[in-house]
SEDREN-963396 format. One record per residue (C-alpha): residue number from 1; residue in three letters; y, x, z. Coordinates in nm, 3 decimals. Layout:
[NUM, ALA, [Y, X, Z]];
...
This chain:
[1, MET, [1.023, 1.529, -3.521]];
[2, GLU, [0.951, 1.184, -3.383]];
[3, GLU, [1.229, 0.939, -3.314]];
[4, VAL, [1.284, 0.828, -2.953]];
[5, ARG, [1.239, 0.449, -2.934]];
[6, PHE, [1.419, 0.422, -2.601]];
[7, SER, [1.477, 0.625, -2.287]];
[8, ILE, [1.511, 0.538, -1.919]];
[9, GLU, [1.671, 0.729, -1.634]];
[10, SER, [1.484, 0.665, -1.309]];
[11, ILE, [1.546, 0.769, -0.948]];
[12, MET, [1.270, 0.771, -0.687]];
[13, GLU, [1.411, 0.717, -0.340]];
[14, LYS, [1.215, 0.748, -0.015]];
[15, GLU, [1.220, 0.370, 0.038]];
[16, ASP, [1.082, 0.316, -0.315]];
[17, TYR, [0.784, 0.538, -0.236]];
[18, ARG, [0.725, 0.350, 0.090]];
[19, ARG, [0.724, 0.015, -0.094]];
[20, PHE, [0.487, 0.160, -0.354]];
[21, LEU, [0.241, 0.265, -0.082]];
[22, TYR, [0.237, -0.083, 0.073]];
[23, THR, [0.200, -0.248, -0.268]];
[24, ALA, [-0.081, -0.012, -0.368]];
[25, THR, [-0.258, -0.063, -0.036]];
[26, PHE, [-0.244, -0.440, -0.001]];
[27, PHE, [-0.187, -0.585, -0.348]];
[28, ARG, [-0.358, -0.351, -0.596]];
[29, ASN, [-0.678, -0.545, -0.548]];
[30, LYS, [-0.658, -0.916, -0.463]];
[31, ILE, [-0.969, -0.901, -0.245]];
[32, VAL, [-0.828, -0.658, 0.018]];
[33, ILE, [-0.654, -0.910, 0.249]];
[34, PRO, [-0.933, -1.174, 0.233]];
[35, LEU, [-1.188, -0.898, 0.299]];
[36, ILE, [-0.995, -0.784, 0.608]];
[37, GLY, [-0.988, -1.148, 0.722]];
[38, LEU, [-1.362, -1.186, 0.666]];
[39, ILE, [-1.446, -0.868, 0.855]];
[40, ALA, [-1.219, -0.980, 1.141]];
[41, LEU, [-1.394, -1.319, 1.143]];
[42, VAL, [-1.738, -1.159, 1.165]];
[43, GLY, [-1.614, -0.941, 1.452]];
[44, ALA, [-1.465, -1.245, 1.626]];
[45, ILE, [-1.796, -1.436, 1.596]];
[46, ILE, [-1.982, -1.139, 1.742]];
[47, ILE, [-1.734, -1.118, 2.030]];
[48, SER, [-1.754, -1.490, 2.112]];
[49, TRP, [-2.133, -1.519, 2.079]];
[50, ASN, [-2.312, -1.584, 2.407]];
[51, SER, [-2.642, -1.737, 2.520]];
[52, GLU, [-2.505, -2.091, 2.476]];
[53, GLY, [-2.385, -2.035, 2.119]];
[54, ILE, [-2.045, -1.971, 1.967]];
[55, HIS, [-1.730, -2.076, 2.152]];
[56, TRP, [-1.493, -2.164, 1.867]];
[57, GLY, [-1.172, -2.140, 2.073]];
[58, THR, [-1.253, -1.783, 2.168]];
[59, THR, [-1.355, -1.713, 1.808]];
[60, LEU, [-1.021, -1.832, 1.673]];
[61, ILE, [-0.820, -1.626, 1.921]];
[62, ALA, [-1.036, -1.317, 1.865]];
[63, TRP, [-1.014, -1.360, 1.486]];
[64, ILE, [-0.633, -1.375, 1.494]];
[65, PHE, [-0.618, -1.072, 1.725]];
[66, LEU, [-0.861, -0.866, 1.513]];
[67, PHE, [-0.686, -0.961, 1.188]];
[68, ILE, [-0.347, -0.855, 1.326]];
[69, LEU, [-0.501, -0.537, 1.468]];
[70, ALA, [-0.657, -0.447, 1.132]];
[71, ILE, [-0.333, -0.508, 0.939]];
[72, ALA, [-0.135, -0.307, 1.199]];
[73, THR, [-0.383, -0.020, 1.170]];
[74, VAL, [-0.350, -0.011, 0.792]];
[75, CYS, [0.032, -0.026, 0.820]];
[76, PHE, [0.025, 0.262, 1.070]];
[77, LYS, [-0.181, 0.468, 0.828]];
[78, VAL, [0.058, 0.389, 0.540]];
[79, GLU, [0.358, 0.491, 0.752]];
[80, ARG, [0.188, 0.820, 0.846]];
[81, LYS, [0.109, 0.893, 0.483]];
[82, ASN, [0.469, 0.811, 0.384]];
[83, LYS, [0.614, 1.036, 0.655]];
[84, ARG, [0.381, 1.322, 0.563]];
[85, ARG, [0.478, 1.294, 0.196]];
[86, ILE, [0.849, 1.292, 0.273]];
[87, THR, [0.832, 1.591, 0.509]];
[88, THR, [0.616, 1.802, 0.274]];
[89, ASP, [0.811, 1.723, -0.045]];
[90, LYS, [0.909, 2.062, -0.184]];
[91, THR, [0.944, 1.950, -0.545]];
[92, GLY, [1.260, 1.748, -0.490]];
[93, THR, [1.099, 1.426, -0.606]];
[94, PHE, [1.313, 1.198, -0.393]];
[95, GLY, [1.670, 1.150, -0.509]];
[96, SER, [1.630, 1.340, -0.834]];
[97, VAL, [1.676, 1.165, -1.167]];
[98, SER, [1.383, 1.161, -1.409]];
[99, LEU, [1.425, 1.090, -1.777]];
[100, LEU, [1.148, 0.896, -1.951]];
[101, LYS, [1.149, 0.906, -2.332]];
[102, PHE, [0.928, 0.660, -2.516]];
[103, TYR, [0.803, 0.746, -2.864]];
[104, ASP, [0.563, 0.556, -3.089]];
[105, GLU, [0.262, 0.760, -2.980]];
[106, LYS, [0.359, 0.923, -2.649]];
[107, VAL, [0.575, 0.910, -2.336]];
[108, GLU, [0.766, 1.218, -2.221]];
[109, MET, [0.895, 1.267, -1.865]];
[110, ARG, [1.144, 1.530, -1.755]];
[111, LYS, [1.349, 1.602, -1.448]];
[112, TRP, [1.702, 1.528, -1.554]];
[113, ARG, [1.924, 1.617, -1.258]];
């Protein structure tokens, strides 16, 4: 039988899952936030375009508004996903203690309490 190198007891709370969703959404890939900003800028240029050209004051205001709107929309979706996960959790994931055992060649996870 293999020897356990070390073990960790871990508890997943509802707030931890919420933080994980935000981290996974915005910071998993470093291009997400700049891409949202770029798309908002393109939309702002389209909005402010008229027959005389681009009005940069309107573009700036529209870009800020569209960027905030896009971030708020993503946050709303994350909150909905978090709420749905919490209300449909039948496995007792939140608040239960998991035991992680690390061996040389594998990791074992069990519900502890």
